[in-house]
Steps between C-alpha positions, in 0.01 A plus 500: 500500500360291223351611170272278298372695202436844360174692509398760244292814487369503145389827343331579172505786252155654458391770259212683666299754304481858628134441591590187698772681694264789574233256617755328725609837639141604578421167663819498708454858623144424612577160656451441874823299540808709570733274302281536192453875533872551570583339164359808324688747720850632443737209560235240413535261208195633311630854537825372347317328214320825419831687506656244264208542261532879516876476439451266202250741352721809543836351403417227252170636367353165598171454680579139586766351717539148633487508878683238705244377754544272797242258632450719806444814293244332275330344802470848652349626173248215501403592856454864398268390220268295720142604437384703799132546576345791320735511201297538186605411147514874421763533775722248325344187650522292181852624421606412854362149467670444164838633614481301824419181306800559272728563799373187676586296191854641498531429873409137435772476234756661731411266785537197275834617359629575850388156620678328211823689552498473879433126518789398278767346718842647442776240504851648544740430215779263589850646531370852446381435142 
């Protein structure tokens, strides 16, 4: 076996508003893709995010909490927020577009950071140093 370099899964701390989390929940629950809809069910990451927010509110009297998000989780959120036919602005269409645009920007930053970290060649230290 030979190893050449490390790879990294980079995450980011995000502070979603309550309205953004509720919008994500509604979009995930109604989504056609099982992976997306499962994220809002018990055991899914969005379900966990909502529980963390609820816990922060009840224990710390805080309505905000940084949420550690992976690329995959944010990518799933972006998919949930895709504009389906028939969604009107009154149904949250504009909010969906804005939140999706913000998530896509974060995904770009995560991809770039991951690329930078994962393409750095690791040279073993001589004599174990």
